[in-house]
FILO-252041 format. One record per residue (C-alpha): residue in three letters; x, y, z; residue number from 0. Coordinates in steps of 0.5 Angstrom, whole numbers, always signed. Layout:
resn | xx | yy | zz | resi
Ala | X | Y | Z | NUM
...
This chain:
resn | xx | yy | zz | resi
Unk | +232 | +283 | +153 | 0
Unk | +240 | +284 | +152 | 1
Unk | +242 | +286 | +145 | 2
Unk | +248 | +283 | +142 | 3
Unk | +252 | +289 | +143 | 4
Unk | +252 | +287 | +151 | 5
Unk | +255 | +280 | +149 | 6
Unk | +261 | +283 | +146 | 7
Unk | +266 | +282 | +152 | 8
Unk | +264 | +274 | +151 | 9
Unk | +266 | +274 | +144 | 10
Unk | +274 | +275 | +146 | 11
Unk | +272 | +270 | +152 | 12
Unk | +271 | +265 | +146 | 13
Unk | +278 | +262 | +145 | 14
Unk | +276 | +258 | +139 | 15
Unk | +279 | +252 | +142 | 16
Unk | +274 | +247 | +139 | 17
Unk | +271 | +244 | +145 | 18
Unk | +264 | +245 | +142 | 19
Unk | +265 | +241 | +136 | 20
Unk | +266 | +235 | +141 | 21
Unk | +259 | +236 | +144 | 22
Unk | +255 | +240 | +139 | 23
Unk | +249 | +235 | +136 | 24
Unk | +248 | +239 | +130 | 25
Unk | +256 | +239 | +128 | 26
Unk | +256 | +232 | +129 | 27
Unk | +251 | +230 | +124 | 28
Unk | +253 | +236 | +119 | 29
Unk | +260 | +237 | +120 | 30
Unk | +259 | +245 | +118 | 31
Unk | +263 | +250 | +122 | 32
Unk | +257 | +255 | +121 | 33
Unk | +253 | +250 | +126 | 34
Unk | +258 | +250 | +132 | 35
Unk | +259 | +255 | +137 | 36
Unk | +265 | +258 | +136 | 37
Unk | +263 | +259 | +128 | 38
Unk | +257 | +263 | +131 | 39
Unk | +261 | +267 | +136 | 40
Unk | +265 | +269 | +130 | 41
Unk | +259 | +271 | +126 | 42
Unk | +256 | +275 | +132 | 43
Unk | +262 | +279 | +132 | 44
Unk | +263 | +280 | +125 | 45
Unk | +256 | +283 | +125 | 46
Unk | +258 | +288 | +131 | 47
Unk | +264 | +290 | +127 | 48
Unk | +260 | +291 | +121 | 49
Unk | +263 | +286 | +117 | 50
Unk | +257 | +281 | +115 | 51
Unk | +250 | +283 | +115 | 52
Unk | +243 | +280 | +115 | 53
Unk | +244 | +276 | +109 | 54
Unk | +241 | +269 | +107 | 55
Unk | +247 | +265 | +109 | 56
Unk | +248 | +269 | +116 | 57
Unk | +241 | +267 | +117 | 58
Unk | +242 | +260 | +115 | 59
Unk | +248 | +259 | +120 | 60
Unk | +244 | +263 | +126 | 61
Unk | +238 | +258 | +125 | 62
Unk | +243 | +252 | +125 | 63
Unk | +243 | +252 | +133 | 64
Unk | +238 | +248 | +137 | 65
Unk | +239 | +253 | +143 | 66
Unk | +241 | +246 | +147 | 67
Unk | +247 | +249 | +151 | 68
Unk | +251 | +243 | +151 | 69
Unk | +257 | +247 | +148 | 70
Unk | +257 | +252 | +154 | 71
Unk | +257 | +246 | +159 | 72
Unk | +263 | +244 | +156 | 73
Unk | +266 | +251 | +154 | 74
Unk | +272 | +252 | +159 | 75
Unk | +270 | +259 | +159 | 76
Unk | +263 | +258 | +160 | 77
Unk | +261 | +263 | +154 | 78
Unk | +253 | +263 | +154 | 79
Unk | +252 | +261 | +146 | 80
Unk | +245 | +260 | +147 | 81
Unk | +244 | +268 | +149 | 82
Unk | +249 | +270 | +144 | 83
Unk | +245 | +266 | +138 | 84
Unk | +238 | +269 | +141 | 85
Unk | +241 | +276 | +141 | 86
Unk | +244 | +275 | +134 | 87
Unk | +237 | +272 | +131 | 88
Unk | +234 | +278 | +134 | 89
Unk | +239 | +283 | +131 | 90
Unk | +237 | +280 | +124 | 91
Unk | +230 | +281 | +126 | 92
Unk | +231 | +288 | +127 | 93
Unk | +235 | +289 | +121 | 94
Unk | +231 | +285 | +116 | 95
Unk | +224 | +283 | +119 | 96
Unk | +222 | +277 | +122 | 97
Unk | +221 | +271 | +117 | 98
Unk | +214 | +269 | +115 | 99
Unk | +214 | +263 | +120 | 100
Unk | +217 | +268 | +125 | 101
Unk | +212 | +273 | +125 | 102
Unk | +206 | +267 | +125 | 103
Unk | +209 | +265 | +131 | 104
Unk | +210 | +271 | +135 | 105
Unk | +203 | +273 | +133 | 106
Unk | +200 | +267 | +135 | 107
Unk | +203 | +266 | +141 | 108
Unk | +201 | +273 | +143 | 109
Unk | +194 | +272 | +142 | 110
Unk | +191 | +267 | +147 | 111
Unk | +184 | +267 | +144 | 112
Unk | +187 | +265 | +137 | 113
Unk | +191 | +259 | +141 | 114
Unk | +185 | +257 | +144 | 115
Unk | +181 | +257 | +137 | 116
Unk | +187 | +254 | +134 | 117
Unk | +187 | +248 | +138 | 118
Unk | +179 | +247 | +137 | 119
Unk | +180 | +247 | +130 | 120
Unk | +186 | +243 | +130 | 121
Unk | +182 | +238 | +133 | 122
Unk | +177 | +238 | +128 | 123
Unk | +182 | +238 | +122 | 124
Unk | +186 | +233 | +125 | 125
Unk | +180 | +228 | +124 | 126
Unk | +180 | +230 | +116 | 127
Unk | +187 | +231 | +115 | 128
Unk | +191 | +225 | +119 | 129
Unk | +191 | +218 | +121 | 130
Unk | +193 | +215 | +127 | 131
Unk | +199 | +211 | +127 | 132
Unk | +198 | +207 | +131 | 133
Unk | +193 | +208 | +137 | 134
Unk | +199 | +211 | +142 | 135
Unk | +204 | +214 | +137 | 136
Unk | +200 | +220 | +134 | 137
Unk | +198 | +222 | +128 | 138
Unk | +201 | +223 | +121 | 139
Unk | +198 | +227 | +115 | 140
Unk | +194 | +223 | +110 | 141
Unk | +196 | +227 | +104 | 142
Unk | +201 | +233 | +103 | 143
Unk | +201 | +239 | +106 | 144
Unk | +206 | +245 | +105 | 145
Unk | +211 | +246 | +110 | 146
Unk | +210 | +239 | +114 | 147
Unk | +213 | +233 | +112 | 148
Unk | +209 | +227 | +110 | 149
Unk | +213 | +222 | +115 | 150
Unk | +212 | +227 | +121 | 151
Unk | +209 | +225 | +127 | 152
Unk | +205 | +230 | +131 | 153
Unk | +200 | +229 | +137 | 154
Unk | +193 | +231 | +136 | 155
Unk | +191 | +238 | +139 | 156
Unk | +186 | +238 | +145 | 157
Unk | +179 | +240 | +143 | 158
Unk | +178 | +243 | +150 | 159
Unk | +185 | +246 | +153 | 160
Unk | +187 | +244 | +160 | 161
Unk | +186 | +251 | +163 | 162
Unk | +178 | +250 | +160 | 163
Unk | +177 | +244 | +164 | 164
Unk | +173 | +243 | +170 | 165
Unk | +179 | +240 | +174 | 166
Unk | +176 | +237 | +181 | 167
Unk | +181 | +237 | +187 | 168
Unk | +181 | +233 | +193 | 169
Unk | +185 | +238 | +197 | 170
Unk | +182 | +245 | +199 | 171
Unk | +185 | +252 | +197 | 172
Unk | +187 | +253 | +205 | 173
Unk | +192 | +247 | +205 | 174
Unk | +199 | +249 | +208 | 175
Unk | +203 | +249 | +201 | 176
Unk | +200 | +254 | +196 | 177
Unk | +203 | +252 | +189 | 178
Unk | +201 | +255 | +182 | 179
Unk | +201 | +251 | +176 | 180
Unk | +204 | +254 | +170 | 181
Unk | +202 | +250 | +164 | 182
Unk | +205 | +252 | +158 | 183
Unk | +203 | +251 | +151 | 184
Unk | +204 | +244 | +150 | 185
Unk | +201 | +241 | +156 | 186
Unk | +195 | +246 | +155 | 187
Unk | +193 | +245 | +148 | 188
Unk | +197 | +238 | +146 | 189
Unk | +197 | +234 | +153 | 190
Unk | +192 | +236 | +158 | 191
Unk | +192 | +230 | +161 | 192
Unk | +199 | +231 | +164 | 193
Unk | +196 | +237 | +167 | 194
Unk | +191 | +233 | +170 | 195
Unk | +197 | +228 | +173 | 196
Unk | +200 | +234 | +176 | 197
Unk | +194 | +236 | +180 | 198
Unk | +192 | +229 | +182 | 199
Unk | +199 | +227 | +185 | 200
Unk | +200 | +234 | +188 | 201
Unk | +193 | +233 | +191 | 202
Unk | +195 | +226 | +194 | 203
Unk | +201 | +230 | +197 | 204
Unk | +196 | +234 | +200 | 205
Unk | +198 | +240 | +196 | 206
Unk | +192 | +245 | +193 | 207
Unk | +194 | +247 | +186 | 208
Unk | +192 | +254 | +183 | 209
Unk | +190 | +254 | +176 | 210
Unk | +189 | +261 | +172 | 211
Unk | +187 | +261 | +165 | 212
Unk | +190 | +268 | +164 | 213
Unk | +197 | +265 | +163 | 214
Unk | +200 | +265 | +156 | 215
Unk | +206 | +262 | +153 | 216
Unk | +212 | +262 | +156 | 217
Unk | +215 | +266 | +150 | 218
Unk | +221 | +261 | +149 | 219
Unk | +219 | +259 | +142 | 220
Unk | +218 | +266 | +140 | 221
Unk | +226 | +267 | +143 | 222
Unk | +228 | +261 | +138 | 223
Unk | +225 | +265 | +132 | 224
Unk | +228 | +272 | +134 | 225
Unk | +222 | +275 | +136 | 226
Unk | +224 | +279 | +142 | 227
Unk | +219 | +284 | +143 | 228
Unk | +214 | +278 | +143 | 229
Unk | +218 | +275 | +149 | 230
Unk | +218 | +281 | +153 | 231
Unk | +210 | +282 | +152 | 232
Unk | +209 | +275 | +154 | 233
Unk | +213 | +275 | +160 | 234
Unk | +210 | +282 | +162 | 235
Unk | +203 | +279 | +161 | 236
Unk | +205 | +272 | +165 | 237
Unk | +207 | +276 | +171 | 238
Unk | +201 | +280 | +171 | 239
Unk | +197 | +274 | +171 | 240
Unk | +200 | +270 | +176 | 241
Unk | +202 | +275 | +181 | 242
Unk | +195 | +277 | +184 | 243
Unk | +195 | +270 | +187 | 244
Unk | +198 | +268 | +193 | 245
Unk | +203 | +262 | +192 | 246
Unk | +209 | +259 | +195 | 247
Unk | +212 | +256 | +189 | 248
Unk | +210 | +257 | +181 | 249
Unk | +211 | +249 | +179 | 250
Unk | +212 | +247 | +171 | 251
Unk | +212 | +241 | +168 | 252
Unk | +215 | +243 | +162 | 253
Unk | +223 | +244 | +161 | 254
Unk | +222 | +249 | +156 | 255
Unk | +217 | +253 | +161 | 256
Unk | +222 | +252 | +167 | 257
Unk | +228 | +255 | +162 | 258
Unk | +224 | +261 | +161 | 259
Unk | +221 | +263 | +168 | 260
Unk | +227 | +261 | +171 | 261
Unk | +233 | +263 | +166 | 262
Unk | +230 | +268 | +161 | 263
Unk | +225 | +272 | +165 | 264
Unk | +230 | +275 | +171 | 265
Unk | +234 | +278 | +165 | 266
Unk | +228 | +282 | +163 | 267
Unk | +228 | +287 | +170 | 268
Unk | +228 | +286 | +177 | 269
Unk | +221 | +285 | +178 | 270
Unk | +222 | +278 | +175 | 271
Unk | +227 | +276 | +180 | 272
Unk | +222 | +274 | +186 | 273
Unk | +218 | +271 | +181 | 274
Unk | +223 | +267 | +178 | 275
Unk | +226 | +265 | +185 | 276
Unk | +220 | +261 | +186 | 277
Unk | +219 | +257 | +180 | 278
Unk | +220 | +250 | +181 | 279
Unk | +220 | +244 | +177 | 280
Unk | +215 | +239 | +179 | 281
Unk | +220 | +233 | +180 | 282
Unk | +224 | +237 | +184 | 283
Unk | +219 | +240 | +188 | 284
Unk | +216 | +233 | +189 | 285
Unk | +223 | +230 | +191 | 286
Unk | +223 | +235 | +197 | 287
Unk | +216 | +233 | +199 | 288
Unk | +219 | +226 | +200 | 289
Unk | +214 | +223 | +194 | 290
Unk | +220 | +218 | +192 | 291
Unk | +220 | +215 | +200 | 292
Unk | +213 | +214 | +199 | 293
Unk | +213 | +211 | +193 | 294
Unk | +219 | +206 | +195 | 295
Unk | +214 | +204 | +201 | 296
Unk | +209 | +201 | +196 | 297
Unk | +209 | +194 | +194 | 298
Unk | +213 | +192 | +188 | 299
Unk | +209 | +190 | +182 | 300
Unk | +211 | +183 | +179 | 301
Unk | +210 | +185 | +172 | 302
Unk | +214 | +191 | +172 | 303
Unk | +216 | +195 | +165 | 304
Unk | +223 | +198 | +163 | 305
Unk | +223 | +205 | +163 | 306
Unk | +229 | +210 | +161 | 307
Unk | +230 | +217 | +162 | 308
Unk | +231 | +223 | +157 | 309
Unk | +234 | +229 | +160 | 310
Unk | +231 | +235 | +157 | 311
Unk | +236 | +241 | +155 | 312
Unk | +233 | +246 | +159 | 313
Unk | +233 | +242 | +166 | 314
Unk | +240 | +239 | +165 | 315
Unk | +242 | +246 | +164 | 316
Unk | +240 | +248 | +171 | 317
Unk | +243 | +242 | +174 | 318
Unk | +236 | +238 | +175 | 319
Unk | +238 | +231 | +173 | 320
Unk | +237 | +227 | +179 | 321
Unk | +230 | +228 | +181 | 322
Unk | +227 | +225 | +175 | 323
Unk | +231 | +219 | +176 | 324
Unk | +230 | +218 | +183 | 325
Unk | +223 | +218 | +182 | 326
Unk | +223 | +213 | +177 | 327
Unk | +227 | +209 | +181 | 328
Unk | +222 | +209 | +187 | 329
Unk | +216 | +207 | +182 | 330
Unk | +214 | +200 | +184 | 331
Unk | +212 | +198 | +177 | 332
Unk | +218 | +200 | +174 | 333
Unk | +225 | +198 | +173 | 334
Unk | +229 | +204 | +171 | 335
Unk | +235 | +203 | +166 | 336
Unk | +240 | +209 | +164 | 337
Unk | +241 | +210 | +157 | 338
Unk | +247 | +212 | +153 | 339
Unk | +247 | +219 | +152 | 340
Unk | +241 | +221 | +156 | 341
Unk | +243 | +228 | +156 | 342
Unk | +244 | +229 | +149 | 343
Unk | +239 | +234 | +146 | 344
Unk | +233 | +230 | +142 | 345
Unk | +234 | +235 | +136 | 346
Unk | +227 | +239 | +137 | 347
Unk | +230 | +246 | +139 | 348
Unk | +224 | +250 | +138 | 349
Unk | +223 | +252 | +131 | 350
Unk | +230 | +249 | +129 | 351
Unk | +226 | +242 | +127 | 352
Unk | +221 | +246 | +123 | 353
Unk | +227 | +250 | +119 | 354
Unk | +232 | +244 | +119 | 355
Unk | +227 | +237 | +119 | 356
Unk | +232 | +233 | +116 | 357
Unk | +238 | +235 | +121 | 358
Unk | +233 | +234 | +127 | 359
Unk | +232 | +227 | +125 | 360
Unk | +239 | +225 | +124 | 361
Unk | +240 | +228 | +131 | 362
Unk | +234 | +224 | +133 | 363
Unk | +235 | +218 | +130 | 364
Unk | +241 | +217 | +134 | 365
Unk | +237 | +218 | +141 | 366
Unk | +232 | +213 | +138 | 367
Unk | +237 | +208 | +137 | 368
Unk | +240 | +209 | +144 | 369
Unk | +233 | +208 | +147 | 370
Unk | +232 | +201 | +143 | 371
Unk | +239 | +199 | +146 | 372
Unk | +237 | +200 | +153 | 373
Unk | +231 | +195 | +152 | 374
Unk | +226 | +200 | +155 | 375
Unk | +219 | +200 | +153 | 376
Unk | +218 | +207 | +155 | 377
Unk | +222 | +213 | +155 | 378
Unk | +220 | +218 | +160 | 379
Unk | +222 | +225 | +160 | 380
Unk | +219 | +232 | +163 | 381
Unk | +218 | +236 | +157 | 382
Unk | +212 | +236 | +152 | 383
Unk | +216 | +238 | +146 | 384
Unk | +221 | +232 | +148 | 385
Unk | +215 | +228 | +148 | 386
Unk | +213 | +230 | +141 | 387
Unk | +220 | +229 | +138 | 388
Unk | +222 | +223 | +141 | 389
Unk | +216 | +219 | +139 | 390
Unk | +217 | +222 | +132 | 391
Unk | +224 | +219 | +132 | 392
Unk | +222 | +212 | +135 | 393
Unk | +216 | +212 | +129 | 394
Unk | +221 | +213 | +124 | 395
Unk | +226 | +208 | +126 | 396
Unk | +220 | +203 | +127 | 397
Unk | +222 | +202 | +135 | 398
Unk | +216 | +199 | +139 | 399
Unk | +217 | +204 | +145 | 400
Unk | +213 | +210 | +147 | 401
Unk | +215 | +217 | +150 | 402
Unk | +211 | +219 | +156 | 403
Unk | +212 | +224 | +161 | 404
Unk | +214 | +222 | +168 | 405
Unk | +208 | +224 | +171 | 406
Unk | +204 | +219 | +168 | 407
Unk | +208 | +214 | +171 | 408
Unk | +208 | +217 | +178 | 409
Unk | +200 | +218 | +177 | 410
Unk | +200 | +210 | +175 | 411
Unk | +203 | +208 | +182 | 412
Unk | +199 | +212 | +187 | 413
Unk | +194 | +208 | +191 | 414
Unk | +187 | +208 | +189 | 415
Unk | +183 | +212 | +194 | 416
């Protein structure tokens, strides 16, 4: 991965105009210069000039970034703040070592068997430690556990991960379209039903889905924690696991996974480029197959529900914003409504919400209020991480709406065969 020294030319490209202040979710709620892009660029330059070192204040300021990319989208010089902050975090890790949490993330993500066992253990432990609040809104702790706020909502881990399930398909592997599904951790361990929705929808479209249990985490959480070596290890393993299969496209149903495979992997070497070029977000792929047209031809339901959409940052940053809305608008059981600031980060930011839960919730509170103002019963999105954060936000604000993956709504609309 690129080190911080390779971004020095970009330090000068930041003209300190302050445009990033107008769009940075962290700055909007905390109003601290260290939390905004130009402040972090200045810190990165000071690190390279030997003016500051990996001390607690520097580590804190670098951790106050969601890696959402909203600053770059508004930056007149398109300074890649996400990449610079990630590189700065890796430099801190090299000089000071990973934090205890960072070491735990890197170790767990690079040991898939441990992830599988943790999912099973998490399912069993959640029955003892947690309570349902209510049936569709996730779990909360019954009593205090260090490092986890009592009021935080989180999904129930799956005892049997998606890739360990017997997924029956109605289309043979000789179908004309050959796709491989990169599940990611969120779908594999927390929301396996999303994977089942994807297979069902693609089979309906005449597409067979290749599933391989050899794949692992995409590496984005490790990047957020500054664990660059873990990112490279995971990327290498995933490339090795997937390239032995014949496919026309690698599909993701997680925005973070798409951001890693299509955005980060190509920076790791030329061998990843062909793989990245075949990576597609499933919504975009389904639009190319005219699923919206087929959905629009179905009879409109009389009992429709209002649904809005939240743009995951890692899809927005790649310009993938139209396809989800087109699919939602075509659904016969849905009345689609656009909400205010749909493209604003939900506040999760990988490890950000662990280190800065209060700030994360201040950001998420605004998102929850915009969902409520839209009148939507469901906020659809295309990222399991966003689903976790959005539902937590809604529960904290006592808003009776539900966060769901868009594939769930698409699957509900399919004709029963």
